[in-house]
C-alpha positions as CSV (number, residue, x, y, z in Angstrom):
1,G,0.0,0.0,0.0
2,D,0.9,3.7,-0.1
3,F,1.2,5.6,3.1
4,S,1.7,9.3,4.0
5,F,2.4,11.1,7.2
6,S,3.5,14.5,8.5
7,F,5.8,15.5,11.3
8,I,7.5,18.5,12.9
9,V,11.2,18.9,12.7
10,P,12.5,20.3,16.0
11,K,14.5,23.5,16.2
12,D,17.2,21.7,18.0
13,I,18.8,20.2,14.9
14,S,22.0,20.8,13.0
15,Y,21.2,23.3,10.3
16,K,23.9,21.9,7.9
17,N,22.3,19.8,5.2
18,G,22.6,16.1,5.7
19,F,20.8,12.8,5.2
20,G,18.2,11.6,7.6
21,K,16.7,8.2,8.0
22,I,13.1,7.1,8.1
23,S,12.2,3.6,9.3
24,F,9.1,1.8,8.2
25,Y,7.1,-1.0,9.6
26,A,3.8,-2.6,8.5
27,N,1.9,-5.8,9.2
28,D,-1.3,-7.7,8.4
29,S,-2.7,-10.8,9.9
30,A,-0.1,-13.0,8.2
31,N,3.0,-10.9,7.4
32,D,5.4,-8.3,8.8
33,A,7.3,-5.8,6.6
34,L,10.0,-3.4,7.5
35,G,12.5,-1.2,5.8
36,Y,14.1,2.2,5.8
37,N,15.2,5.1,3.6
38,D,18.4,6.9,4.4
39,T,18.5,9.2,1.4
40,I,16.2,11.9,2.8
41,L,17.9,15.3,2.7
42,V,17.4,17.3,5.9
43,G,18.5,20.8,6.5
44,G,17.6,24.5,6.3
45,T,14.4,26.2,7.5
46,A,10.9,25.9,6.2
47,I,9.6,28.8,4.1
48,N,6.5,29.1,6.3
49,P,7.4,27.6,9.6
50,I,4.9,27.0,12.3
51,Y,4.6,29.9,14.8
52,D,4.5,28.7,18.4
53,D,5.6,30.8,21.3
54,E,3.8,29.0,24.1
55,G,5.3,26.3,26.3
56,P,3.8,23.0,27.2
57,D,0.9,22.6,29.7
58,I,1.9,20.8,32.9
59,S,-0.2,19.0,35.6
60,L,2.0,18.1,38.5
61,Y,1.3,15.6,41.4
62,I,3.0,13.7,44.1
63,N,2.1,10.0,44.5
64,T,-1.5,10.2,43.2
65,L,-3.7,12.4,41.1
66,D,-5.7,13.7,44.1
67,F,-2.6,15.1,45.8
68,R,-3.0,18.6,47.2
69,D,-0.1,21.1,47.2
70,G,1.7,21.0,50.6
71,G,0.4,17.5,51.4
72,V,2.3,14.8,53.2
73,T,4.2,11.8,51.9
74,N,6.7,9.2,53.2
75,E,10.4,9.3,52.4
76,S,10.0,7.8,48.9
77,P,7.5,9.9,47.0
78,T,6.7,9.6,43.3
79,L,6.7,12.6,41.0
80,I,3.9,12.4,38.4
81,A,3.8,15.1,35.6
82,Y,1.4,15.1,32.7
83,V,2.6,17.3,29.9
84,S,1.1,18.3,26.6
85,D,2.0,20.7,23.7
86,S,0.5,21.2,20.2
87,S,4.0,21.1,18.6
88,G,5.3,18.1,20.6
89,I,7.4,17.6,23.7
90,N,11.2,17.8,23.5
91,T,12.5,14.6,25.0
92,V,16.0,14.6,23.4
93,G,17.5,17.7,24.9
94,N,20.0,18.3,22.1
95,G,20.0,22.0,22.8
96,I,21.9,23.2,25.9
97,G,19.5,23.4,28.8
98,H,16.5,21.9,26.9
99,D,16.1,18.8,29.0
100,I,13.1,17.8,31.1
101,T,14.3,18.5,34.6
102,A,13.2,18.5,38.2
103,V,15.0,20.8,40.8
104,L,14.5,19.9,44.4
105,D,14.6,22.6,47.0
106,G,16.1,25.1,44.6
107,N,19.3,23.1,44.1
108,S,19.7,23.8,40.4
109,A,23.3,22.5,40.5
110,E,21.9,19.0,41.0
111,A,18.9,19.2,38.6
112,I,17.5,15.8,37.8
113,V,17.3,15.1,34.1
114,L,14.0,13.3,33.3
115,N,14.2,12.7,29.6
116,E,14.3,8.9,29.9
117,F,11.4,8.9,32.3
118,Y,9.0,10.4,29.8
119,E,6.5,8.1,28.2
120,S,4.3,9.5,25.4
121,D,0.6,8.6,25.1
122,L,-0.2,5.9,22.6
123,D,0.0,7.3,19.0
124,S,0.7,10.8,20.3
125,Y,3.7,13.1,20.1
126,Q,1.8,15.9,21.8
127,N,0.9,14.3,25.2
128,G,2.8,12.2,27.7
129,K,3.7,11.5,31.3
130,V,6.8,11.7,33.4
131,T,7.1,9.3,36.4
132,Y,10.1,9.6,38.7
133,Y,10.7,7.8,42.0
134,F,12.6,9.5,44.8
135,N,14.2,7.6,47.6
136,D,15.3,8.5,51.2
137,L,14.3,12.2,51.2
138,T,14.9,14.0,54.4
139,E,12.1,14.9,56.7
140,G,10.4,18.3,56.4
141,F,9.0,20.5,53.7
142,H,10.3,20.3,50.2
143,T,9.7,22.2,47.0
144,L,10.1,20.9,43.5
145,T,10.3,22.8,40.2
146,F,9.5,20.9,37.1
147,K,10.6,22.2,33.7
148,V,9.8,20.9,30.2
149,W,10.4,22.2,26.6
150,D,8.5,21.8,23.4
151,V,10.3,21.1,20.0
152,M,10.0,24.9,19.2
153,N,12.2,25.7,22.2
154,N,9.4,27.1,24.4
155,S,9.6,26.1,28.0
156,S,7.2,25.9,31.0
157,E,7.8,25.5,34.7
158,Q,5.5,24.4,37.6
159,D,6.2,24.2,41.3
160,I,4.8,21.8,43.9
161,S,5.5,21.4,47.6
162,F,5.2,18.5,50.0
163,E,6.1,17.4,53.5
164,V,8.1,14.3,54.1
165,V,7.2,12.5,57.3
166,K,8.8,9.2,58.4
167,S,6.4,6.3,57.7
168,S,7.1,5.1,61.2
169,D,5.3,8.2,62.5
170,F,1.6,8.4,61.9
171,V,0.7,11.9,60.6
172,V,-2.6,13.3,59.4
173,E,-2.9,16.7,57.7
174,N,-5.2,18.8,55.6
175,V,-8.5,17.6,57.0
176,F,-11.2,19.3,54.9
177,N,-14.5,19.0,53.2
178,Y,-15.5,20.2,49.7
179,P,-17.5,22.0,48.7
180,N,-17.6,24.3,51.7
181,P,-20.0,26.0,52.1
182,F,-22.5,23.6,50.6
183,S,-26.2,23.1,50.3
184,E,-26.9,19.6,49.0
185,S,-23.8,17.4,49.9
186,T,-20.1,17.6,50.7
187,N,-17.1,15.3,50.7
188,F,-14.6,14.9,53.5
189,Y,-10.9,14.2,52.8
190,F,-7.6,14.0,54.7
191,D,-4.0,13.5,53.9
192,H,-1.7,11.0,55.7
193,N,1.5,9.1,55.4
194,Q,0.2,5.6,55.7
195,A,-0.5,4.4,52.1
196,E,-1.8,0.8,51.9
197,E,-2.4,0.6,55.7
198,E,-5.8,-0.2,57.1
199,L,-7.4,3.0,58.6
200,S,-10.3,3.1,61.0
201,V,-12.0,6.4,60.6
202,S,-14.6,8.1,62.8
203,L,-16.2,11.3,61.7
204,E,-18.5,13.3,64.0
205,I,-20.4,16.4,63.1
206,Y,-21.8,18.7,65.7
207,D,-24.1,21.7,65.9
208,I,-23.0,24.9,67.6
209,M,-24.3,23.6,70.9
210,G,-21.9,20.7,70.8
211,R,-24.6,18.1,70.1
212,T,-23.7,15.3,67.6
213,V,-25.9,15.6,64.5
214,R,-24.2,12.9,62.4
215,K,-21.6,10.2,62.9
216,F,-19.7,8.0,60.4
217,E,-17.5,5.1,61.0
218,Q,-15.6,3.5,58.1
219,T,-12.6,1.3,57.5
220,L,-10.5,2.5,54.6
221,Y,-7.7,0.8,52.7
222,P,-6.0,3.7,50.9
223,D,-3.7,3.1,47.9
224,G,-2.3,6.6,48.2
225,Y,-1.7,9.4,50.6
226,R,-5.1,11.0,50.5
227,S,-8.3,9.3,51.8
228,G,-11.8,10.1,51.0
229,P,-14.4,11.0,50.0
230,I,-16.7,10.4,52.9
231,V,-20.0,11.8,51.6
232,W,-22.6,13.6,53.7
233,D,-25.9,14.9,52.5
234,G,-26.3,17.5,55.3
235,K,-29.0,15.4,57.1
236,T,-29.2,13.7,60.4
237,V,-29.1,9.9,60.7
238,G,-32.9,10.0,60.7
239,G,-33.0,12.0,57.5
240,A,-33.9,15.4,58.9
241,I,-32.6,18.3,56.9
242,L,-30.3,20.5,59.0
243,P,-30.7,24.2,59.1
244,P,-28.1,26.6,57.7
245,G,-25.2,27.4,60.0
246,I,-21.7,26.5,61.1
247,Y,-21.1,22.9,62.1
248,P,-17.8,21.8,63.7
249,Y,-16.5,18.3,63.0
250,K,-13.9,15.9,64.3
251,V,-12.1,13.1,62.6
252,I,-10.4,10.3,64.5
253,I,-8.1,8.0,62.5
254,K,-6.6,4.8,63.9
255,L,-4.1,2.3,62.7
256,T,-4.2,-1.4,63.5
257,D,-1.3,-1.0,65.9
258,G,-3.4,1.4,68.0
259,S,-1.8,4.7,66.8
260,M,-4.4,7.4,66.7
261,V,-4.6,11.0,65.3
262,Q,-7.5,13.4,65.9
263,K,-8.2,16.5,63.8
264,S,-11.0,19.1,63.7
265,N,-12.4,21.6,61.3
266,K,-15.7,23.5,60.5
267,L,-18.2,23.4,57.7
268,V,-21.0,25.7,56.6
269,I,-24.4,24.7,55.4
270,V,-26.3,27.2,53.2
271,R,-29.9,26.8,52.1
């Protein structure tokens, strides 16, 4: 058969004329075919080149896609970065400083080059994912700056922060509900550093007089460092609709070894 395709030549090439190579592969239910052509002359600049002055889009996470900036993790977090660009992602880094990089705590002298950790989406040169595993990070707050380039030499950066807590210490942070305020229903979440550990969770919601209006007890088996949602419809256990107002709530989380953390917050019901 006859085939045709188009592609974008990156700016990071040698502008001297030379021969490039195109490899081919085809198959049907019975046969495979392959070959190449190394007589394709490459060089110079297009008469009407594509105009692109915007860097790639970045979505940055730690461990899981529900990570919230400033959340907690253990000593070995996973960086997850989804990137996309209409012209394509530069994964070769031929130009000086055009690598995909991560800089931890502003230490640019030890930037981590992530080119080999990029995996493009199936049949796409415009979208992909970077996954990188850290090991033995020190306790405390860390910041990470992620940088990526497209093939037109435009770059983008995004920052994310997180707190490393020893997995031997049970820590719970960022207890919150969303939406807040709410009228119909809300979802409760919390961050912790005990992924894949059984958690016994007790959630108690009070009125401003301190009377319990609803209580939940659940056993969770988190695969990441954020647990939830625990969904509440704003009603008592008997189904009565609660009036508008401020409602404090308390979350108690226990591990199987008896370790326990208690956190409190407030929510607002609007009608």
